[in-house]
C-alpha positions as CSV (number, residue, x, y, z in Angstrom):
1,M,0.0,0.0,0.0
2,I,1.0,3.6,-0.3
3,I,-0.8,4.8,2.8
4,G,1.1,7.9,3.7
5,L,4.1,7.9,1.3
6,V,6.8,6.3,3.2
7,T,10.4,5.5,2.6
8,L,13.6,7.6,2.9
9,C,15.8,6.7,-0.1
10,V,18.5,8.1,-2.3
11,A,19.0,6.8,-5.8
12,S,22.3,5.1,-5.1
13,A,21.1,3.5,-1.9
14,C,17.8,1.7,-2.4
15,G,18.6,-0.7,-5.2
16,T,16.3,1.1,-7.7
17,G,19.2,1.3,-10.1
18,G,21.9,-1.2,-10.9
19,G,23.5,-4.2,-9.4
20,T,24.3,-7.7,-10.5
21,K,21.6,-9.0,-8.3
22,D,18.8,-7.4,-10.3
23,R,17.0,-9.6,-12.8
24,N,16.2,-8.2,-16.2
25,S,15.4,-9.4,-19.7
26,A,17.4,-8.0,-22.5
27,G,14.8,-5.4,-23.3
28,F,15.2,-3.9,-19.8
29,A,19.0,-4.3,-19.5
30,D,19.5,-0.6,-19.8
31,C,17.4,0.1,-16.7
32,D,20.4,-0.7,-14.5
33,P,22.5,2.2,-15.6
34,H,19.7,4.4,-16.8
35,P,16.5,3.7,-14.7
36,N,14.8,7.0,-15.8
37,T,15.2,6.6,-19.5
38,C,15.4,2.9,-20.3
39,N,12.9,1.5,-22.9
40,T,12.6,5.0,-24.4
41,T,11.5,5.0,-28.0
42,R,9.3,6.8,-30.6
43,V,5.7,5.6,-30.5
44,K,2.9,5.7,-33.1
45,P,-0.8,6.7,-32.8
46,G,-3.3,4.0,-31.9
47,G,-3.6,0.9,-29.9
48,T,-5.0,-0.3,-26.5
49,F,-2.7,-1.0,-23.6
50,V,-4.1,-3.2,-20.8
51,V,-2.4,-3.2,-17.4
52,A,-3.2,-5.8,-14.7
53,I,-3.6,-4.6,-11.2
54,E,-3.8,-6.9,-8.2
55,K,-6.5,-5.3,-6.0
56,K,-9.9,-3.8,-6.3
57,L,-10.1,0.0,-5.8
58,P,-11.5,0.6,-2.3
59,N,-12.6,4.1,-3.5
60,W,-11.6,6.9,-5.8
61,N,-10.0,9.3,-3.1
62,T,-6.3,8.6,-2.7
63,F,-6.2,11.1,0.1
64,D,-8.5,8.9,2.2
65,S,-6.8,6.4,4.5
66,D,-8.8,3.6,2.9
67,G,-8.5,4.8,-0.7
68,N,-4.7,5.5,-0.5
69,T,-3.6,2.2,-2.1
70,F,-1.0,1.6,-4.7
71,E,-3.6,0.4,-7.2
72,A,-5.8,3.4,-6.8
73,G,-2.8,5.7,-7.1
74,Q,-1.9,4.1,-10.5
75,V,-5.4,4.5,-11.9
76,V,-5.7,8.1,-10.7
77,A,-2.2,8.9,-12.1
78,G,-3.7,9.4,-15.5
79,I,-6.3,12.0,-14.4
80,A,-4.9,13.8,-11.4
81,P,-1.8,15.9,-11.9
82,A,1.2,15.0,-9.7
83,P,3.0,18.2,-8.8
84,F,6.2,16.4,-7.6
85,P,6.6,13.0,-9.2
86,V,9.2,10.6,-7.9
87,L,11.3,9.1,-10.7
88,P,12.5,5.5,-11.0
89,D,15.9,6.4,-9.5
90,S,14.0,7.9,-6.5
91,S,14.9,11.5,-7.3
92,V,12.1,14.0,-6.8
93,S,11.2,16.0,-9.9
94,W,8.6,18.8,-10.5
95,N,5.9,18.6,-13.1
96,R,6.9,20.5,-16.2
97,H,3.4,20.0,-17.7
98,L,1.8,21.6,-14.7
99,F,4.3,24.3,-13.6
100,A,5.8,27.1,-15.6
101,A,8.9,27.3,-13.5
102,E,10.7,25.3,-10.8
103,P,9.0,25.9,-7.4
104,Q,10.8,28.3,-5.1
105,E,11.4,27.9,-1.4
106,T,12.2,30.7,1.0
107,T,13.1,30.1,4.7
108,G,14.5,32.0,7.6
109,G,16.4,28.8,8.7
110,Q,15.8,26.3,11.5
111,G,12.7,27.1,13.6
112,A,11.6,29.9,11.3
113,A,8.5,30.0,9.0
114,M,9.0,29.2,5.3
115,T,7.2,29.9,2.1
116,V,7.0,28.0,-1.2
117,V,5.8,29.6,-4.4
118,L,4.4,27.5,-7.3
119,K,3.7,28.9,-10.7
120,V,0.9,27.0,-12.5
121,R,0.9,27.2,-16.3
122,P,-1.8,29.5,-17.7
123,E,-2.9,26.7,-20.0
124,A,-3.3,24.1,-17.3
125,V,-7.0,23.3,-17.0
126,W,-9.4,20.6,-15.9
127,N,-11.3,18.9,-18.7
128,D,-14.3,21.1,-18.3
129,N,-11.9,24.1,-19.0
130,T,-11.8,25.3,-15.4
131,P,-8.3,26.6,-14.6
132,I,-6.1,24.6,-12.3
133,G,-4.9,26.9,-9.6
134,A,-4.6,27.9,-6.0
135,Q,-8.0,26.7,-4.9
136,D,-7.2,23.1,-5.8
137,F,-4.3,23.3,-3.4
138,V,-6.4,25.0,-0.7
139,Y,-9.1,22.2,-0.8
140,L,-6.5,19.4,-0.4
141,W,-4.7,21.3,2.4
142,R,-7.9,22.0,4.4
143,S,-9.2,18.4,4.0
144,S,-5.9,16.9,5.0
145,N,-4.5,19.2,7.8
146,G,-6.5,17.5,10.6
147,R,-7.9,20.9,11.8
148,D,-10.4,22.2,9.3
149,C,-12.1,18.8,8.6
150,P,-12.0,16.6,11.7
151,G,-14.3,14.2,10.0
152,C,-12.1,13.7,6.9
153,T,-10.3,10.4,7.2
154,A,-7.0,11.7,5.8
155,A,-4.3,9.2,4.9
156,A,-1.7,11.7,6.0
157,T,-1.6,15.0,7.9
158,A,2.1,15.5,8.2
159,G,3.2,18.7,6.5
160,Y,-0.3,19.8,5.8
161,D,-0.6,20.6,9.5
162,A,2.4,22.8,9.2
163,I,0.8,25.1,6.5
164,S,-0.8,28.2,8.0
165,A,-2.1,29.7,4.7
166,I,-2.3,29.1,1.0
167,T,-3.0,32.2,-1.2
168,G,-3.5,32.7,-4.9
169,S,-2.5,35.6,-7.1
170,D,-2.1,36.2,-10.9
171,N,-5.6,34.8,-11.5
172,D,-4.9,32.0,-9.0
173,K,-2.0,30.7,-11.1
174,T,0.6,31.7,-8.5
175,V,0.2,29.6,-5.4
176,T,2.0,30.6,-2.2
177,L,2.2,28.1,0.6
178,T,3.0,29.6,4.0
179,F,4.3,27.3,6.6
180,S,4.1,28.2,10.3
181,R,7.1,26.0,11.0
182,P,9.8,24.4,8.9
183,F,8.9,21.4,6.7
184,P,11.8,20.6,4.5
185,D,10.0,17.7,2.8
186,W,7.3,20.0,1.4
187,R,7.6,18.2,-2.0
188,S,5.9,15.1,-0.3
189,L,2.6,17.1,-0.2
190,F,-0.1,17.3,-2.8
191,T,0.7,14.0,-4.4
192,N,-2.1,14.4,-6.9
193,L,-4.4,17.3,-7.4
194,Y,-8.2,17.0,-7.1
195,P,-10.5,19.7,-8.5
196,A,-11.8,22.2,-5.9
197,H,-14.7,23.3,-8.2
198,V,-15.9,19.7,-8.2
199,A,-15.5,19.5,-4.5
200,R,-17.5,22.7,-4.1
201,K,-20.5,21.0,-5.8
202,A,-20.7,18.5,-2.9
203,G,-20.4,20.9,0.0
204,D,-19.5,24.3,1.3
205,L,-15.7,24.2,1.5
206,S,-15.6,26.9,4.2
207,T,-17.2,24.6,6.7
208,P,-16.1,21.3,8.3
209,D,-19.3,19.5,7.2
210,G,-18.9,20.8,3.7
211,L,-15.3,19.7,3.5
212,K,-16.3,16.2,4.7
213,A,-19.1,16.0,2.2
214,A,-16.7,16.8,-0.6
215,F,-14.0,14.4,0.7
216,D,-16.6,11.6,0.9
217,A,-18.0,12.5,-2.6
218,F,-14.6,12.0,-4.1
219,K,-14.5,8.5,-2.5
220,T,-17.8,7.3,-4.0
221,T,-18.2,9.2,-7.2
222,Q,-16.6,7.8,-10.4
223,P,-14.5,10.7,-11.7
224,T,-15.7,12.4,-14.8
225,W,-13.1,15.2,-14.1
226,S,-9.5,15.1,-15.3
227,G,-6.5,17.3,-15.2
228,G,-4.2,14.7,-16.7
229,P,-3.5,13.1,-20.0
230,Y,-6.4,10.7,-19.8
231,R,-10.0,10.6,-18.6
232,I,-12.1,7.8,-17.4
233,T,-14.9,6.7,-19.7
234,D,-16.0,3.3,-18.4
235,V,-15.9,1.4,-15.2
236,V,-17.0,-2.2,-14.7
237,P,-16.9,-2.5,-10.8
238,D,-14.2,-4.8,-9.5
239,V,-13.3,-5.8,-13.1
240,S,-11.9,-3.0,-15.2
241,I,-11.4,0.8,-15.6
242,T,-11.0,2.3,-19.1
243,L,-9.4,5.6,-19.9
244,V,-9.1,7.5,-23.2
245,P,-7.0,10.6,-24.0
246,N,-8.2,13.9,-22.4
247,D,-8.8,16.3,-25.3
248,R,-8.2,19.2,-22.8
249,W,-4.8,17.9,-21.8
250,Y,-2.4,20.9,-21.8
251,G,0.8,18.9,-21.5
252,S,3.6,19.0,-24.1
253,V,3.5,15.2,-24.6
254,K,0.2,14.0,-26.0
255,P,-1.0,10.4,-25.4
256,T,-0.9,8.2,-28.5
257,L,-2.8,5.3,-27.2
258,E,-6.5,5.1,-28.0
259,K,-7.3,3.4,-24.7
260,L,-5.5,2.7,-21.4
261,V,-7.3,-0.1,-19.5
262,F,-6.7,-1.4,-16.0
263,K,-7.9,-5.0,-15.5
264,I,-8.3,-6.2,-11.9
265,L,-6.8,-9.7,-11.4
266,E,-6.7,-10.4,-7.7
267,D,-5.9,-14.1,-8.1
268,Q,-2.2,-14.4,-8.8
269,P,-2.4,-17.7,-10.7
270,Q,-4.6,-15.9,-13.3
271,Q,-2.1,-13.2,-14.1
272,V,0.5,-15.0,-16.2
273,P,-2.1,-16.8,-18.3
274,A,-3.8,-13.4,-18.9
275,L,-0.4,-12.0,-20.1
276,R,0.3,-15.1,-22.2
277,N,-3.1,-14.7,-23.9
278,K,-2.6,-10.9,-24.3
279,E,-5.7,-10.3,-22.3
280,V,-3.3,-7.9,-20.5
281,H,-0.1,-6.4,-21.8
282,A,1.7,-5.7,-18.6
283,L,1.9,-7.0,-15.0
284,T,2.9,-4.9,-12.0
285,S,2.4,-7.8,-9.6
286,Q,3.9,-8.7,-6.3
287,P,6.1,-11.5,-7.7
288,N,6.5,-15.1,-6.6
289,G,8.8,-17.8,-7.9
290,D,6.3,-19.5,-10.1
291,M,5.3,-16.2,-11.7
292,I,8.9,-15.3,-12.5
293,A,9.6,-18.7,-14.0
294,E,6.5,-18.6,-16.2
295,V,7.1,-15.0,-17.4
296,K,10.6,-15.9,-18.5
297,K,9.2,-18.5,-20.8
298,L,7.0,-15.9,-22.7
299,T,8.1,-14.8,-26.1
300,G,8.2,-11.0,-26.7
301,V,7.8,-10.1,-23.0
302,N,10.3,-7.9,-21.3
303,Y,10.6,-8.1,-17.5
304,R,12.5,-6.5,-14.7
305,L,12.9,-7.7,-11.1
306,A,14.7,-5.3,-8.8
307,K,15.0,-4.2,-5.2
308,G,13.3,-0.9,-4.4
309,P,12.4,1.2,-1.4
310,N,9.4,-1.0,-0.6
311,W,9.2,-3.3,2.4
312,E,7.2,-6.1,4.0
313,H,6.3,-6.0,7.7
314,I,4.0,-7.2,10.4
315,D,1.9,-4.7,12.5
316,A,0.4,-5.5,15.9
317,N,-2.9,-4.0,16.9
318,T,-2.4,-2.5,20.3
319,R,-6.1,-2.2,20.8
320,N,-6.3,-6.0,21.1
321,R,-6.8,-7.1,24.7
322,W,-3.7,-9.4,24.6
323,L,-1.5,-7.4,22.3
324,A,-1.9,-4.3,24.4
325,D,0.9,-5.9,26.5
326,P,4.3,-5.1,24.9
327,V,5.7,-8.2,26.6
328,L,3.5,-10.4,24.5
329,R,4.3,-8.4,21.4
330,R,8.1,-8.8,22.1
331,A,7.7,-12.5,22.6
332,I,5.7,-12.9,19.4
333,F,8.2,-10.9,17.3
334,T,11.1,-12.8,18.9
335,A,9.6,-16.2,18.0
336,I,9.1,-15.2,14.3
337,D,12.1,-16.3,12.2
338,R,12.6,-13.6,9.6
339,K,15.4,-15.4,7.8
340,E,13.3,-18.5,7.4
341,I,10.5,-16.4,5.9
342,L,13.0,-14.7,3.6
343,D,14.6,-17.9,2.5
344,K,11.4,-19.7,1.8
345,T,9.5,-16.9,0.0
346,V,11.2,-14.0,-1.8
347,G,14.6,-15.5,-1.4
348,T,13.7,-18.4,-3.7
349,F,13.6,-16.2,-6.8
350,F,15.4,-13.0,-5.8
351,D,18.9,-13.3,-4.4
352,A,19.2,-9.5,-3.7
353,A,16.6,-9.9,-1.0
354,E,17.9,-9.1,2.5
355,L,16.5,-8.6,6.0
356,L,15.5,-5.0,6.9
357,N,16.6,-3.8,10.3
358,N,15.2,-0.3,10.4
359,H,11.7,1.2,10.2
360,S,12.6,4.5,8.6
361,I,15.8,4.3,6.6
362,M,16.7,1.8,3.9
363,P,20.0,-0.2,3.8
364,G,22.7,1.7,2.1
365,S,21.2,5.1,2.8
366,P,23.0,7.5,5.0
367,G,22.1,7.0,8.6
368,Y,20.9,3.4,8.2
369,R,21.3,1.6,11.5
370,D,20.4,-1.9,12.6
371,V,18.0,-1.4,15.5
372,V,16.2,-4.8,15.3
373,T,18.9,-7.5,15.5
374,P,20.2,-6.4,19.0
375,T,16.7,-6.9,20.4
376,G,16.4,-10.5,19.2
377,Q,13.1,-9.7,17.4
378,G,12.8,-11.7,14.2
379,S,15.4,-14.2,15.3
380,G,13.1,-17.2,15.7
381,D,14.7,-17.8,19.1
382,I,11.8,-19.8,20.8
383,G,13.8,-20.2,24.0
384,R,14.3,-16.5,24.3
385,A,10.6,-15.8,23.5
386,Q,9.5,-18.2,26.2
387,S,11.9,-16.6,28.7
388,I,10.4,-13.2,27.9
389,L,6.9,-14.5,28.7
390,R,8.0,-16.5,31.8
391,E,9.7,-13.5,33.4
392,A,6.5,-11.5,33.0
393,G,4.4,-14.2,34.7
394,Y,3.0,-15.9,31.6
395,K,2.7,-19.7,31.8
396,L,2.8,-22.3,29.0
397,D,0.6,-25.2,29.9
398,G,-0.4,-28.0,27.5
399,G,0.6,-25.9,24.5
400,K,-1.6,-23.0,25.7
401,L,-0.4,-19.6,26.9
402,F,-1.9,-18.2,30.1
403,T,-1.4,-14.7,31.6
404,K,-0.2,-14.3,35.2
405,D,-3.9,-13.9,36.1
406,G,-4.6,-17.4,34.7
407,Q,-6.5,-16.2,31.5
408,Q,-5.8,-18.1,28.3
409,V,-4.5,-15.9,25.5
410,A,-7.2,-16.2,22.7
411,P,-6.3,-16.9,19.1
412,L,-5.2,-13.8,17.1
413,R,-6.5,-12.9,13.7
414,F,-3.7,-12.7,11.1
415,R,-4.7,-10.6,8.1
416,F,-3.2,-10.0,4.7
417,T,-4.3,-9.6,1.1
418,A,-6.3,-12.5,-0.3
419,G,-4.7,-14.3,-3.2
420,N,-1.1,-13.3,-2.3
421,Q,0.8,-16.5,-2.3
422,L,4.0,-15.3,-0.6
423,R,2.0,-13.8,2.3
424,Q,0.0,-17.0,2.6
425,Q,3.3,-18.9,2.9
426,T,4.6,-16.3,5.4
427,A,1.4,-16.6,7.5
428,E,1.7,-20.4,7.6
429,L,5.4,-20.2,8.7
430,I,4.5,-17.8,11.5
431,Q,1.6,-19.9,12.6
432,I,4.0,-22.9,13.2
433,R,6.5,-20.7,15.1
434,L,4.0,-19.1,17.4
435,R,2.4,-22.4,18.4
436,Q,5.7,-23.1,20.1
437,I,5.0,-20.3,22.6
438,G,1.4,-21.1,23.0
439,V,0.0,-18.4,20.7
440,E,-2.5,-19.5,18.1
441,I,-3.2,-17.4,15.0
442,T,-6.2,-17.6,12.7
443,I,-5.1,-17.0,9.1
444,D,-7.8,-14.7,7.7
445,P,-7.1,-13.1,4.3
446,T,-9.0,-10.0,3.3
447,D,-9.9,-8.7,-0.2
448,R,-10.2,-5.1,1.2
449,L,-6.9,-4.6,3.0
450,G,-7.2,-0.8,3.2
451,R,-10.6,-1.0,4.8
452,T,-9.4,-3.8,7.1
453,L,-6.5,-1.7,8.3
454,D,-8.4,1.5,8.5
455,S,-11.1,0.0,10.7
456,G,-8.6,-1.9,12.9
457,D,-10.2,-5.2,11.9
458,F,-7.0,-7.2,12.6
459,D,-4.8,-8.4,15.4
460,L,-1.7,-9.0,13.4
461,A,-1.4,-7.6,9.8
462,L,1.1,-8.5,7.1
463,F,1.4,-5.9,4.4
464,G,3.9,-3.7,2.6
465,W,4.7,0.0,2.5
466,V,5.4,1.5,-0.9
467,G,8.3,3.9,-0.8
468,T,9.0,7.5,-1.8
469,S,12.0,9.8,-1.2
470,F,10.7,11.6,1.9
471,L,11.8,10.9,5.4
472,A,9.0,13.1,6.8
473,D,6.3,10.7,5.6
474,K,7.2,8.4,8.4
475,K,5.6,10.7,10.8
476,D,2.1,9.4,9.9
477,L,3.2,5.8,10.4
478,W,4.7,6.0,13.9
479,T,3.3,9.0,15.8
480,T,0.1,9.1,17.9
481,G,-3.0,9.4,15.7
482,G,-1.1,9.2,12.4
483,G,-3.1,8.3,9.4
484,G,-1.0,5.2,8.7
485,N,-0.7,4.2,12.4
486,Y,-3.4,1.5,12.1
487,G,-2.5,-0.4,15.3
488,E,-2.8,2.9,17.3
489,Y,0.7,2.7,18.6
490,S,1.6,5.6,20.9
491,N,4.8,6.7,22.7
492,P,5.2,10.4,23.6
493,Q,9.0,10.1,23.3
494,V,8.8,8.8,19.8
495,D,6.3,11.5,18.9
496,A,8.7,14.2,20.2
497,L,11.7,12.9,18.4
498,I,9.9,12.5,15.1
499,N,8.3,15.9,15.3
500,Q,11.7,17.4,15.9
501,A,13.2,15.4,13.0
502,V,10.6,16.5,10.4
503,E,11.3,20.2,11.1
504,T,15.1,20.1,10.8
505,F,17.0,21.1,7.7
506,D,20.0,19.2,8.8
507,D,19.6,15.8,7.1
508,A,22.1,14.0,9.2
509,Q,20.5,15.3,12.4
510,A,17.0,14.3,11.1
511,R,18.2,10.8,10.4
512,E,19.8,10.5,13.9
513,L,16.5,11.6,15.5
514,F,14.6,9.0,13.5
515,N,17.0,6.3,14.6
516,R,16.6,7.3,18.2
517,A,12.8,7.1,17.8
518,D,13.3,3.8,16.0
519,E,15.2,2.3,18.9
520,L,12.3,3.2,21.3
521,M,9.7,1.9,18.9
522,T,11.5,-1.4,18.3
523,A,11.7,-1.9,22.0
524,D,7.9,-1.4,22.1
525,A,7.5,-4.1,19.4
526,Y,4.7,-2.5,17.4
527,N,6.0,-3.2,14.0
528,L,8.4,-6.0,12.8
529,P,10.2,-5.2,9.5
530,L,10.9,-8.3,7.4
531,F,12.7,-7.4,4.2
532,Q,12.8,-5.0,1.2
533,K,10.4,-6.3,-1.4
534,A,11.2,-7.2,-5.0
535,V,9.5,-4.9,-7.5
536,F,8.4,-6.5,-10.7
537,L,7.3,-5.3,-14.1
538,A,6.5,-7.5,-17.2
539,V,5.4,-5.8,-20.5
540,Y,5.2,-6.8,-24.1
541,S,8.2,-5.5,-26.1
542,E,6.0,-3.8,-28.7
543,Y,5.1,-1.1,-26.1
544,G,7.6,1.7,-25.5
545,N,8.4,4.1,-22.8
546,V,7.0,1.8,-20.1
547,R,9.5,1.2,-17.3
548,N,9.7,0.1,-13.7
549,N,9.3,2.7,-11.0
550,P,9.6,1.1,-7.6
551,T,8.5,4.2,-5.7
552,S,4.9,5.2,-4.9
553,S,4.7,7.0,-8.2
554,G,4.8,3.6,-9.9
555,P,5.2,2.9,-13.6
556,L,2.2,5.1,-14.4
557,Y,4.2,8.2,-13.6
558,N,4.8,8.8,-17.4
559,C,1.7,7.2,-18.8
560,E,1.3,10.0,-21.4
561,E,4.4,8.7,-23.1
562,W,3.3,5.1,-23.4
563,G,2.5,3.7,-26.8
564,I,3.2,1.2,-29.6
565,R,6.7,1.3,-31.0
566,E,7.1,2.8,-34.5
C-alpha cells in the first residue's frame, strides 16, 4: 500500500538502479545504468494497452486512509496531476506540464517560518476548462490538515498541519504556501491534485461539514473530471477501468494510445495466463517464484525484477486485549524467524533480498542503523521468546499460553491480502513458530486490505509499504494518531523525536533523530520489519516508454508517453 508515502531513499542506496543481483530481460537491461530513460522509443498513434492490477479499488479518493492504495494511485495517475513525481531512480522532480517554473522555497532557517511559491501554467485546466490553480491546493490542504475537517479520514496529515495559509495571485495561477514551522519535505505534499470546483458542488468548503461531504464524494463518485493526459470513460466495478485521452490535456506530450485499460486480477495464478493470452499487456504484480519462471518463458515479453524502497512488515494492533501488552508483542516478534521467511519466500527467486533492520531508513542510505537485531526480534529464538513470557508471569501449559492472572490468550486474527501466495506462505510459517510459545493465530485473508487496516479489523497484519523519497512521511506511520498508524501505537518520546526530525533542515540530524525514535519503537514491538520487497514489471516489447518505477509514483508516472513502437 501507499498509505502515507513512506520511505527515505536516495538513488544510489535503495537498489532502484543497478547491481548484479537485479534480474532483467534484454529489453530492460538498460534500466540498471539508466533507470529514468530505459525503454525509451518513438511511438505511433493508436492501440490499446491493458495493465493488470492486483487489488480492487477501495474508493476513488487517494487522500483517504482507505483509498490510498498503490492500485488506486496508479489509476488516478492518468487523471490527477502530480506536482512532484518521484522518478525511477528515487529522485524527486517537478511537473513540467503543470508548472511554468521550478517551485521556489524561502526560509529563515531552523525554527523559522517558510514559504513555497508555485507557478501553475496558464494553459493548465481541468477537462471542463476550469483553470487549475490555488483553490485546488487549498481544498486538499484543508481536508488533510487535521484541523479544518476533523471528519475527513485523511491518509496523512504530516506537513499539511504545518501550513498556515495558501494564497493565490495572478488569477490564482501563482500559489503561495506559507508554513508556520519548517517542513523541509514539502515536495511530499499534494501527491495528486483533485478539483476544488468539483468538491464545491458537494459541499461548502468553508465549513467542516462541507469539506467532509466533498471528501466523501470523491470517495464514492466515479471521476468524470480530469487534469491529466487521460480521462475515465468506463468502469466495470471490480473488473476494469477504461481511460481515453483527455482532449483538454495541456501537456507538451500528448497520449498516442486510443485506450488505457486497468484490468483487476486479484488471483495471482490468473495473471501470467492473462499475459500469455494478451488479455493484459503488462503485469505490475507482487512476484513469486512460479510467476517469474513462467514470465521468463513468454516470447516477446520484457521483465524487470529489482529491489526498491518498498518493504514487508507485520503490525500489531495495540487495541487488542492481549497485544496491548508489549511483553507479549516482544515474545511474538522474537519467535518469528525472519530469515526462514526470507529464504522460503522472496529469497527463492530474488537473491538480492535481505532482511530489513530499520523502520525509517533503507539499507545503504546515510544513517541506516540496525536497530532490530540487538533486540532478538525476528530471530526465531523460541527459548528467548518463552523466557520473555515466563519472566513477565505468563505460563505455557499444554501448548496453551496463560497470563499471570490465569487467563488463556485467545487466538489472534492474522490478516493479509487474499490471493497473495507469498503472504499465505509467510502466515503459515509464522503460525508454526507461534504455536511453540502457546500463541495460536487464525489465518484470515482479506480482499479489502485498506478497509481492514483503517477499521482496525485485525490483530496482526502483514502488508507492505510503498516507498517515496521523503523521510517526513514516516511521521504518519509512527506518531500518535497518524493516518498510517493502524495499530494505534503511541509513545510520547517517539512523537517528540519524530516531530523534531521533520522540522530540521540538517539531514544527518534528522536521520539520527529518527534512529533514536526507532530504537524506542523497536523496544515497544509494534512493527516488525521483514525485508525489502522485490518490485516486478513485465510488459510486451511492442510497447515503448514503459519502465519500472519502484517508488509510490509507480510505472504510471509517465503514462502520457506510453505507446506502440514505431
